[in-house]
C-alpha positions, 0 to 999 in steps of 0.5 A: 420341040424348042422353046421360043427365046422369050419363053426361055427368058421367062422361065430363067427369070422365074426360077432365079427370082423364086430361088432367091426368094426361098433362100432369103426366107430360109436365111431369115428363118434361121437367123431371126426369131418369129418376132424379129423375122416377121418384118423381114419376111414382109420386106422380102415378100414385097420385094419379090412381088415388085421384082416379078412385076418388074421382070414381067414388064421388062420381058413384055417389052422385049420384041422377038 
C-alpha cells in the first residue's frame, strides 16, 4: 500500500516543522532562564502555528 504524493508531503512537512519546534524549545530552555525564555517560547509557539497553517494552506492548493 503506497501513500499518495500529497499525504507524503503532509507527513514530511509536519515532521520537519515539529522537529524544528522541538529543537527551538530545547535551545531556548538551555540558553535562557524562565523569565527571559518565556517571551521566546511564545514567539516560537506563534511561529509554529503560523508555519503549520501556511504549510497546510499551500498543500491544500496543490493538485494531485
